[in-house]
C-alpha positions in Angstrom: 0.0 0.0 0.0 1.1 3.6 -0.6 1.0 6.9 1.1 0.4 10.1 -0.9 0.6 13.9 -1.0 -1.2 16.5 -3.1 0.6 18.7 -5.7 -0.7 22.2 -4.7 -0.2 23.5 -8.3 -2.2 20.9 -10.0 -4.3 19.2 -7.3 -2.9 15.8 -8.4 -2.6 13.1 -5.8 0.9 11.7 -6.0 1.3 8.2 -4.5 4.6 7.3 -2.9 6.4 4.1 -2.0 7.6 3.7 1.6 11.1 2.5 2.5 11.2 0.6 5.8 14.4 -0.7 7.5 15.3 -1.9 11.0 18.4 -3.0 13.0 18.5 -6.7 14.0 19.2 -6.5 17.7 17.3 -3.5 19.0 14.6 -3.7 16.3 15.1 0.1 15.9 13.1 1.2 12.9 13.5 3.8 10.1 10.9 4.7 7.5 10.5 7.4 4.8 8.4 7.9 1.7 10.0 8.2 -1.8 8.5 8.7 -5.2 9.2 5.2 -6.6 11.0 1.9 -6.1 13.6 3.0 -8.7 17.3 2.7 -8.0 17.9 6.5 -7.4 15.1 6.7 -4.8 16.1 3.4 -3.2 19.7 4.6 -2.8 18.6 8.0 -1.5 16.4 6.3 1.2 19.1 3.9 2.2 21.6 6.7 2.5 19.2 8.7 4.6 18.7 5.7 6.8 22.4 5.2 7.5 22.9 8.9 8.3 19.8 8.8 10.6 21.4 5.8 12.5 24.7 7.7 12.7 26.7 4.7 11.7 27.0 1.7 9.3 26.2 -1.9 10.0 28.5 -4.7 8.9 25.9 -6.0 6.4 22.8 -4.8 4.6 20.0 -7.3 3.9 17.7 -5.9 1.2 14.7 -7.6 -0.3 14.9 -8.8 -3.9 13.6 -5.7 -5.5 15.1 -4.7 -8.9 16.7 -1.6 -7.5 18.9 -3.8 -5.3 19.3 -7.2 -7.1 19.6 -7.5 -10.8 19.9 -11.3 -10.8 18.3 -13.5 -8.1 20.3 -16.5 -7.1 20.3 -18.6 -3.9 24.1 -18.5 -3.6 25.5 -15.7 -5.8 22.8 -13.0 -6.5 23.8 -10.2 -8.8 23.9 -6.9 -6.9 22.9 -3.6 -8.7 26.1 -1.6 -9.5 24.9 1.5 -7.7 24.1 -0.4 -4.5 27.5 -2.1 -4.8 29.2 1.3 -5.1 27.2 2.5 -2.0 28.4 -0.5 0.0 32.0 0.2 -1.0 31.6 3.9 -0.1 30.3 3.1 3.4 32.5 0.0 4.0 29.7 -2.5 4.3 28.5 -5.6 2.4 25.2 -6.5 0.7 23.6 -9.9 1.5 20.2 -10.0 -0.2 17.4 -12.1 1.3 16.8 -15.3 -0.5 13.8 -15.5 -2.9 10.6 -16.7 -1.1 12.5 -16.9 2.3 10.7 -14.4 4.5 12.5 -15.7 7.5 15.7 -14.1 6.1 14.1 -10.7 6.9 11.5 -11.6 9.5 12.2 -8.6 11.7 11.6 -6.0 8.9 8.5 -7.9 7.7 7.1 -7.5 11.3 8.1 -3.8 11.2 6.1 -3.3 8.0 3.0 -4.6 9.9 3.7 -2.2 12.8 4.2 0.7 10.4 0.8 0.1 8.9 -0.9 0.4 12.3 1.3 3.1 13.9 2.1 5.3 10.9 -0.3 4.6 8.0 -3.4 4.4 10.2 -2.6 7.6 12.0 -1.9 9.5 8.8 -4.8 8.2 6.7 -7.1 11.3 7.2 -4.3 13.9 6.9 -3.5 15.8 3.6 0.1 16.8 2.7 1.2 19.3 0.1 4.8 18.0 -0.4 7.0 14.9 0.0 9.0 16.8 2.6 5.8 17.5 4.6 4.8 13.8 4.3 8.2 12.6 5.5 8.2 15.0 8.4 4.9 13.4 9.6 6.2 9.9 9.0 9.3 10.7 11.0 7.2 11.9 14.0 5.1 8.7 14.0 8.2 6.5 13.6 9.9 8.3 16.5 6.9 7.7 18.7 6.9 4.0 17.6 10.6 3.7 18.5 10.0 5.3 21.9 7.0 3.1 22.8 7.6 0.4 25.4 7.8 -3.1 23.8 5.4 -5.8 24.9 6.8 -7.8 27.9 9.9 -5.6 27.9 10.8 -2.8 30.3 12.5 -0.7 27.5 11.7 0.7 24.1 13.5 0.2 20.8 15.3 3.6 21.0 16.7 2.8 24.5 18.0 -0.6 23.4 19.6 0.9 20.2 21.4 3.7 22.1 22.5 1.4 24.9 23.6 -1.8 23.2 23.8 -1.3 19.4 24.8 2.1 18.2 28.4 1.9 19.5 28.9 -1.3 17.4 28.1 0.5 14.1 31.0 1.6 11.9 31.6 5.4 11.6 30.1 7.2 8.7 32.6 8.4 6.0 33.2 12.1 5.6 31.1 12.5 2.5 27.6 11.3 1.7 27.2 8.9 -1.2 25.3 10.2 -4.2 24.7 8.4 -7.5 26.4 10.0 -10.5 24.8 10.4 -14.0 26.7 11.4 -17.2 25.6 13.5 -20.2 27.3 15.4 -23.0 26.1 18.7 -24.4 27.4 21.4 -26.6 27.7 24.8 -24.9 25.1 27.1 -26.4 25.8 30.6 -27.7 24.2 32.0 -24.5 27.1 30.2 -22.6 24.7 27.7 -21.0 23.9 24.0 -21.2 20.4 22.6 -20.7 20.0 19.6 -18.5 16.9 18.2 -20.2 16.0 15.9 -17.4 15.3 19.0 -15.2 14.5 21.5 -18.1 17.0 23.7 -16.3 19.9 25.8 -17.6 23.4 25.9 -16.1 26.1 28.5 -17.0 29.5 27.8 -18.4 32.4 30.4 -18.8 31.8 32.2 -22.1 35.2 31.2 -23.5 33.9 27.6 -23.9 30.9 28.6 -26.2 30.6 26.0 -28.9 32.7 23.4 -27.2 31.5 19.9 -26.2 31.0 19.7 -22.4 30.7 16.6 -20.3 28.1 17.0 -17.5 28.3 14.9 -14.3 25.4 15.3 -12.0 24.1 13.9 -8.7 20.9 14.4 -6.8 22.2 17.7 -5.5 25.1 19.0 -7.7 25.9 19.5 -11.3 29.6 19.5 -12.5 30.6 20.6 -16.0 33.8 19.5 -17.7 35.5 20.8 -20.9 38.6 19.1 -22.3 38.9 17.0 -19.1 38.9 20.1 -16.8 36.1 21.1 -14.5 34.9 24.6 -15.5 31.7 25.0 -13.5 29.8 23.6 -10.5 26.2 24.3 -9.6 23.6 23.3 -7.1 21.1 21.2 -9.0 17.9 23.1 -9.8 
């Protein structure tokens, strides 16, 4: 099932997928909405999760969605290149759950059920006007969930995580991982290139008008290279 927000400019209801993860010992949960199950959104959600935890576990156990696994195999599954790059960047490894083996990820399957009752149900009558607004509400409900006393336990998930699990996580690297995309454009007479994916123009020094430029962009930044030299850097519009 999906959550959604309303585009205020068009009134369109935009349905979102929900990423859910948890740690194996404390059962500490993380959840956020993204626009799709595509690789870019999956990597973004996983990166947000690691930075929310403030550390990196020794292994990541994803489900067999296409954004994570390109070839399902009981012994040697094929990992998506972008996910493999993320694992190398953060110094962890990826061990996908086996196909049709829910016990491999039983904890997170249970978390999904809890998220339905403690997040979905409580937000079902609310309307949101942006993905950021939706995620803020999800974060508040997930925080309350993590701070709720567990059945037959005298502690909550957050207390267990902070006391017994967080110090075992590996430290985060200095930089955040972002997927890179590559395009080539000719610098226009107005000394700009147009990144058609965003329908947005980015300036280049005028001395490079007419030259072929290589554009390397991530979710947040656009870098422009001419003759192998970086000539411009912009926040992505």
